[in-house]
C-alpha positions as CSV (number, residue, x, y, z in Angstrom):
1,X,-16.7,56.9,24.6
2,X,-18.0,53.5,22.4
3,X,-14.7,51.6,21.5
4,X,-12.7,51.8,25.3
5,X,-16.1,49.0,25.9
6,X,-15.1,45.8,25.7
7,X,-17.8,43.8,22.8
8,X,-18.7,41.8,25.9
9,X,-19.8,44.9,27.1
10,X,-21.3,46.3,23.9
11,X,-23.6,43.5,23.8
12,X,-24.8,43.5,27.1
13,X,-26.1,46.9,25.9
14,X,-27.5,45.2,23.4
15,X,-24.9,46.5,20.5
16,X,-22.8,44.3,17.6
17,X,-19.8,43.4,18.8
18,X,-18.7,44.6,14.8
19,X,-19.1,48.4,16.5
20,X,-16.2,47.9,18.8
21,X,-12.7,49.3,16.8
22,X,-10.5,46.9,19.1
23,X,-12.3,44.0,18.6
24,X,-11.0,41.7,15.8
25,X,-13.2,40.6,13.0
26,X,-14.3,36.9,12.5
27,X,-11.7,36.0,9.1
28,X,-13.4,35.5,6.1
29,X,-12.5,32.1,5.6
30,X,-15.1,31.4,8.1
31,X,-19.1,31.5,7.6
32,X,-21.6,31.1,10.4
33,X,-24.2,28.8,9.1
34,X,-26.1,28.7,12.1
35,X,-27.1,30.1,15.2
36,X,-29.8,27.6,17.9
37,X,-30.4,29.8,20.7
38,X,-31.6,28.7,24.2
39,X,-29.7,24.7,22.9
40,X,-30.0,23.1,27.0
41,X,-27.6,21.4,29.0
42,X,-26.8,25.2,30.4
43,X,-25.8,26.5,27.5
44,X,-26.4,30.1,26.3
45,X,-26.5,28.9,21.9
46,X,-24.6,27.1,19.7
47,X,-23.4,28.0,16.8
48,X,-22.3,25.7,13.6
49,X,-19.2,27.4,11.8
50,X,-17.4,26.3,8.2
51,X,-13.7,26.3,7.6
52,X,-14.1,27.3,3.8
53,X,-9.8,26.4,3.4
54,X,-9.3,24.6,0.8
55,X,-7.7,21.0,2.7
56,X,-10.2,20.2,5.1
57,X,-11.7,16.8,4.1
58,X,-14.5,14.3,4.1
59,X,-13.2,11.8,6.8
60,X,-14.4,8.2,6.7
61,X,-17.1,6.7,9.5
62,X,-17.7,3.3,10.5
63,X,-20.6,2.3,8.1
64,X,-22.4,0.8,10.7
65,X,-23.2,4.1,12.5
66,X,-21.0,3.9,15.5
67,X,-18.9,6.9,15.0
68,X,-22.1,9.3,14.0
69,X,-23.3,12.0,15.5
70,X,-26.1,12.2,17.7
71,X,-28.9,13.6,19.5
72,X,-29.0,17.2,20.1
73,X,-25.4,17.4,17.7
74,X,-27.0,15.8,15.0
75,X,-29.8,19.0,14.3
76,X,-26.9,21.4,15.2
77,X,-25.0,19.8,12.3
78,X,-28.2,20.8,10.0
79,X,-29.3,16.9,10.4
80,X,-26.1,15.4,9.4
81,X,-24.6,13.0,10.9
82,X,-21.2,12.7,9.1
83,X,-20.5,16.4,9.2
84,X,-17.8,17.4,7.2
85,X,-14.4,18.0,9.0
86,X,-14.4,21.8,7.8
87,X,-17.4,22.2,10.3
88,X,-17.5,22.4,14.1
89,X,-19.6,23.9,16.3
90,X,-19.0,26.6,18.6
91,X,-20.7,26.4,22.3
92,X,-21.2,29.9,24.4
93,X,-21.8,29.5,28.1
94,X,-24.1,31.9,30.4
95,X,-22.6,34.6,31.1
96,X,-20.3,34.7,28.0
97,X,-21.6,38.2,27.1
98,X,-21.4,39.4,30.8
99,X,-18.5,38.1,32.4
100,X,-14.7,39.3,32.5
101,X,-11.4,38.4,32.2
102,X,-9.8,36.2,29.4
103,X,-12.3,33.4,27.8
104,X,-11.9,30.2,28.4
105,X,-11.7,27.6,25.5
106,X,-13.4,24.1,26.7
107,X,-12.0,20.8,24.3
108,X,-13.7,17.5,24.5
109,X,-11.9,14.4,24.0
110,X,-12.3,11.0,21.8
111,X,-16.0,9.7,20.8
112,X,-17.2,12.5,22.7
113,X,-19.1,15.4,22.1
114,X,-18.8,19.4,24.3
115,X,-22.4,19.0,25.6
116,X,-21.5,15.7,27.6
117,X,-18.1,16.2,28.1
118,X,-18.5,20.3,29.5
119,X,-22.3,20.6,30.7
120,X,-24.3,17.3,31.2
121,X,-21.6,14.3,32.4
122,X,-24.5,11.9,32.6
123,X,-25.9,12.2,29.4
124,X,-25.0,8.7,28.0
125,X,-24.9,7.3,31.4
126,X,-21.1,6.8,31.4
127,X,-19.3,9.5,33.2
128,X,-16.4,7.4,34.8
129,X,-18.5,7.1,38.1
130,X,-21.6,5.5,39.8
131,X,-23.5,8.8,39.7
132,X,-23.2,11.3,37.2
133,X,-23.7,14.8,37.4
134,X,-25.9,17.0,35.8
135,X,-23.7,20.0,35.6
136,X,-20.0,20.3,34.8
137,X,-16.7,21.7,34.0
138,X,-19.0,24.4,31.9
139,X,-21.1,25.8,34.1
140,X,-18.2,25.7,37.5
141,X,-16.5,27.7,35.2
142,X,-18.6,30.5,33.9
143,X,-20.1,30.6,38.0
144,X,-17.0,31.6,39.3
145,X,-16.5,34.5,36.9
146,X,-14.9,33.7,33.3
147,X,-16.5,33.5,29.8
148,X,-16.9,30.3,28.9
149,X,-17.1,28.4,25.0
150,X,-16.3,24.7,24.0
151,X,-16.0,23.7,20.4
152,X,-17.9,20.5,18.9
153,X,-16.0,19.1,16.5
154,X,-17.5,17.2,13.3
155,X,-15.6,13.8,13.3
156,X,-15.2,12.0,17.2
157,X,-12.1,10.7,16.1
158,X,-10.9,12.6,13.9
159,X,-7.7,13.9,12.2
160,X,-6.2,16.1,14.7
161,X,-4.3,18.4,12.4
162,X,-7.1,19.3,11.3
163,X,-9.0,19.5,14.3
164,X,-5.8,22.0,15.5
165,X,-7.5,24.6,12.7
166,X,-10.7,24.0,14.1
167,X,-8.9,24.8,17.1
168,X,-7.7,27.3,15.5
169,X,-10.8,28.8,14.2
170,X,-12.8,29.0,17.5
171,X,-10.5,30.6,19.2
172,X,-10.9,33.4,16.2
173,X,-14.7,33.3,16.2
174,X,-14.0,34.0,20.4
175,X,-11.7,37.2,20.0
176,X,-14.2,38.6,17.2
177,X,-17.1,38.1,19.6
178,X,-14.9,39.2,22.9
179,X,-12.9,41.7,22.1
180,X,-9.8,39.8,23.7
181,X,-6.8,39.4,23.0
182,X,-6.1,35.9,24.5
183,X,-7.8,32.8,25.1
184,X,-7.5,30.0,27.9
185,X,-7.9,26.9,26.2
186,X,-8.2,23.4,28.6
187,X,-7.9,20.0,26.4
188,X,-8.9,16.6,27.7
189,X,-7.7,13.4,26.5
190,X,-7.5,13.4,22.9
191,X,-8.1,17.3,22.7
192,X,-5.2,17.8,24.3
193,X,-3.5,17.0,21.0
194,X,-5.7,19.0,19.3
195,X,-4.6,21.9,21.0
196,X,-1.3,21.8,21.5
197,X,-0.8,21.0,17.6
198,X,-2.4,24.8,16.8
199,X,-0.2,26.3,19.5
200,X,3.1,24.2,18.0
201,X,2.0,25.2,14.8
202,X,1.7,21.4,14.1
203,X,0.3,21.5,10.5
204,X,-0.5,20.2,6.9
205,X,0.7,22.2,4.6
206,X,-2.1,24.0,3.7
207,X,-3.1,25.0,7.9
208,X,-2.5,28.4,9.3
209,X,0.6,28.5,11.9
210,X,-0.1,30.0,15.6
211,X,-1.8,33.2,15.9
212,X,-0.1,33.9,19.0
213,X,-3.4,33.8,21.0
214,X,-3.7,31.7,23.7
215,X,-2.2,32.8,27.3
216,X,-2.2,29.4,28.7
217,X,-2.8,26.0,27.8
218,X,-4.0,23.6,30.7
219,X,-4.2,19.8,30.1
220,X,-6.4,16.8,31.2
221,X,-5.3,13.5,31.6
222,X,-3.6,14.5,27.8
223,X,-1.5,11.7,26.1
224,X,1.2,14.1,26.6
225,X,3.9,11.5,26.2
226,X,1.8,9.3,23.9
227,X,-0.3,5.8,24.3
228,X,-0.8,2.2,23.2
229,X,-3.7,1.2,25.4
230,X,-5.1,0.2,22.0
231,X,-1.8,-2.7,21.2
232,X,-0.9,-3.5,24.9
233,X,-3.7,-5.6,25.8
234,X,-3.6,-8.6,23.6
235,X,-7.0,-8.8,21.8
236,X,-9.2,-7.4,24.6
237,X,-9.9,-4.0,23.0
238,X,-11.2,-5.8,20.1
239,X,-13.4,-8.2,21.0
240,X,-14.8,-4.4,22.8
241,X,-15.0,-3.1,18.8
242,X,-15.0,-6.0,16.4
243,X,-18.3,-6.5,15.5
244,X,-18.7,-10.3,14.1
245,X,-17.4,-10.7,18.1
246,X,-20.4,-8.5,19.0
247,X,-18.7,-5.6,19.7
248,X,-19.6,-2.0,19.2
249,X,-17.4,-0.1,20.6
250,X,-16.4,3.3,18.6
251,X,-12.5,3.3,18.5
252,X,-9.9,1.7,16.3
253,X,-9.0,-2.2,16.6
254,X,-4.8,-3.1,16.3
255,X,-6.0,-5.9,14.2
256,X,-6.8,-6.4,10.9
257,X,-8.2,-10.0,10.8
258,X,-9.9,-11.7,13.8
259,X,-12.1,-15.0,14.6
260,X,-15.0,-14.6,15.6
261,X,-17.4,-17.4,16.2
262,X,-15.2,-19.7,14.6
263,X,-15.0,-17.3,11.5
264,X,-12.1,-15.7,10.6
265,X,-13.0,-12.3,10.0
266,X,-11.7,-8.6,8.0
267,X,-12.9,-5.1,8.8
268,X,-10.3,-3.1,7.5
269,X,-12.4,0.5,8.6
270,X,-11.8,-0.5,12.3
271,X,-7.8,-0.8,11.4
272,X,-5.8,1.8,13.3
273,X,-3.7,1.6,10.2
274,X,-5.1,3.0,7.3
275,X,-6.0,-0.2,5.2
276,X,-7.5,-1.1,1.6
277,X,-8.6,2.7,1.2
278,X,-10.3,2.8,4.6
279,X,-9.7,5.5,7.9
280,X,-11.9,5.8,9.7
281,X,-9.8,6.7,13.2
282,X,-6.3,8.9,12.0
283,X,-6.7,10.8,15.2
284,X,-6.2,7.5,17.7
285,X,-2.7,6.9,15.2
286,X,-1.3,10.2,15.7
287,X,-1.8,9.8,20.1
288,X,0.7,6.8,19.2
289,X,3.9,5.9,21.3
290,X,5.2,3.0,23.2
291,X,5.5,2.1,26.8
292,X,6.4,-1.8,26.5
293,X,10.4,-0.4,27.8
294,X,9.3,1.0,31.0
295,X,5.4,-1.2,32.1
296,X,5.7,-4.0,29.4
297,X,2.9,-5.6,28.2
298,X,-0.3,-7.4,29.4
299,X,0.8,-11.3,29.0
300,X,-2.4,-12.3,30.5
301,X,-4.5,-11.8,27.2
302,X,-4.7,-13.8,23.5
303,X,-2.1,-13.0,21.7
304,X,-0.6,-9.7,23.4
305,X,2.9,-10.7,21.1
306,X,2.0,-10.4,18.0
307,X,-0.7,-7.5,18.5
308,X,2.1,-5.2,19.6
309,X,4.7,-6.4,17.6
310,X,3.1,-7.5,14.4
311,X,2.3,-10.8,12.8
312,X,-0.2,-13.8,12.6
313,X,-1.9,-14.5,16.3
314,X,-3.5,-17.8,17.3
315,X,-6.5,-15.4,16.3
316,X,-5.6,-12.0,15.3
317,X,-3.6,-10.9,12.8
318,X,-2.0,-6.7,12.6
319,X,0.5,-5.2,11.8
320,X,1.7,-3.4,14.8
321,X,2.5,-0.4,16.7
322,X,5.6,0.7,15.3
323,X,3.7,0.8,11.9
324,X,0.9,2.4,13.0
325,X,3.4,4.7,14.6
326,X,5.6,5.1,11.4
327,X,2.3,5.9,9.2
328,X,1.2,9.1,11.5
329,X,1.9,9.8,15.0
330,X,2.5,13.1,16.2
331,X,3.3,12.9,19.6
332,X,7.3,12.9,18.9
333,X,6.7,16.0,15.9
334,X,4.5,17.7,18.7
335,X,7.8,17.0,21.4
336,X,10.1,18.6,19.2
337,X,8.3,22.0,17.6
338,X,7.9,22.1,21.3
339,X,5.3,24.4,22.9
340,X,6.0,27.9,22.9
341,X,7.5,29.7,26.1
342,X,4.8,32.3,25.9
343,X,2.1,29.3,26.8
344,X,2.9,28.1,29.7
345,X,1.6,25.3,30.1
346,X,0.0,22.9,33.1
347,X,-0.9,19.3,33.3
348,X,-3.6,17.5,35.4
349,X,-3.5,13.7,35.7
350,X,-5.4,11.3,37.8
351,X,-4.2,8.3,39.7
352,X,-7.4,6.1,39.9
353,X,-7.6,3.5,37.0
354,X,-11.6,2.3,38.1
355,X,-13.1,3.6,34.8
356,X,-16.6,1.3,35.0
357,X,-17.3,-0.8,32.1
358,X,-13.9,-1.0,30.5
359,X,-10.5,-3.1,30.3
360,X,-8.6,-0.5,32.6
361,X,-5.0,0.3,31.8
362,X,-3.1,-1.6,34.8
363,X,0.6,-2.0,33.6
364,X,1.7,1.2,35.5
365,X,0.0,3.7,37.3
366,X,-2.3,5.8,35.1
367,X,-6.2,7.2,35.0
368,X,-7.7,4.3,33.8
369,X,-6.9,5.2,30.1
370,X,-3.8,7.1,30.1
371,X,-0.5,6.7,31.7
372,X,-0.1,8.8,34.8
373,X,4.0,9.4,33.3
374,X,2.3,10.1,29.8
375,X,0.0,12.7,31.4
376,X,2.6,14.5,33.2
377,X,5.0,14.1,30.3
378,X,6.5,18.3,30.1
379,X,8.9,17.2,26.9
380,X,9.2,20.1,24.6
381,X,7.1,22.5,26.8
382,X,8.7,25.3,27.2
383,X,7.5,27.0,30.6
384,X,5.9,24.2,32.8
385,X,2.9,26.5,34.9
386,X,2.1,23.3,37.4
387,X,1.5,19.7,37.6
388,X,-0.6,18.4,39.4
389,X,-2.0,14.5,40.1
390,X,-5.3,14.0,41.4
391,X,-5.0,10.5,42.6
392,X,-8.8,9.8,43.6
393,X,-9.6,10.3,39.9
394,X,-10.0,8.6,36.2
395,X,-10.0,9.8,33.1
396,X,-13.0,10.4,33.0
397,X,-13.7,12.0,36.3
398,X,-10.7,14.6,35.1
399,X,-13.3,16.5,33.1
400,X,-16.3,17.1,35.6
401,X,-15.4,16.0,39.1
402,X,-15.1,18.9,41.9
403,X,-11.0,18.7,42.7
404,X,-10.2,18.8,39.1
405,X,-12.3,21.6,38.8
406,X,-11.4,23.3,41.3
407,X,-7.2,22.6,40.0
408,X,-8.2,24.5,36.8
409,X,-9.7,27.6,37.9
410,X,-6.8,28.0,40.4
411,X,-4.5,27.4,36.8
412,X,-7.0,30.2,35.4
413,X,-6.9,32.9,38.2
């Protein structure tokens, strides 16, 4: 009988998934705006959707373009480098319509995209290793028989609560496409907070609650216990971001003012805290938690005390980490809300603080960015499916290295 076939089988026969009585419909608040066939990087297609729910906003971007969409993503977003945050991309890997089993949704991290994170780790030349592969987690999972999808967010450092709603949207589309009742979610780095916000129903007042449609949640280097990396190393992080000092990184600064080449300058858009009407990095503020108790601070760096605790330093001035936490960190709310017992959660951490080209987190065991204790923090997780520490991998490698792929594949089996 026609209704006994999965949506994937129907598509393989050339029939529309809407002909399957068991397949749910795409929610009415979602509009498919564009479809891109044969997009490269091993994907079968990329689609752009718009969530018409009131509440999504046009988030702010740094004026110098460092946070803009780039590469193929500009085309996917219709030529718009600074998309509206109600829009998202849904990538489908090869075999999405012919493979069997629970579909997998991959959720990328900060300052990244689904192409580089999951399909072509060497796209930008920085994959965390001296040599970068041309394929990644997406192709590996697809080759092992999974129906693989990935989400692409409009804002590279965006509000995790809006991105959590987009994760729910992507899952709704995948369910309609495949006929599956649930989806496995693999979330890396900052993407873990968006994914966890979704399954924990931590949401804005206008948002939708968790729909009970995640079978398993896998986190890769996720800041489950939060992070304070931006604040813990004095002015070093600001040197990489502050334009007056030559910084170009698309990342927030813990400071509001900084002296560069003898000139005291302000960059309110680059601050972690909303300042003067600017708020370009809301997603990073939501990741914050203090680790100065167990690990102290990097006292070798200039202005290390005032950077973390706030005040006027020799070269810099800022409000400190606690003010930023109070302005909207999601770590405690997520731990208090808890991951439902019906969502077994798996935590993968790296133990090699050797990411090329950045100041690696060395105050305690880490993957170079996220402290191991944070990545493996199970507070609020009702059912821990498993934890693993891959000591030879750094934060970047957790998304593509064979050992990480093997562990994820085992957890999804």
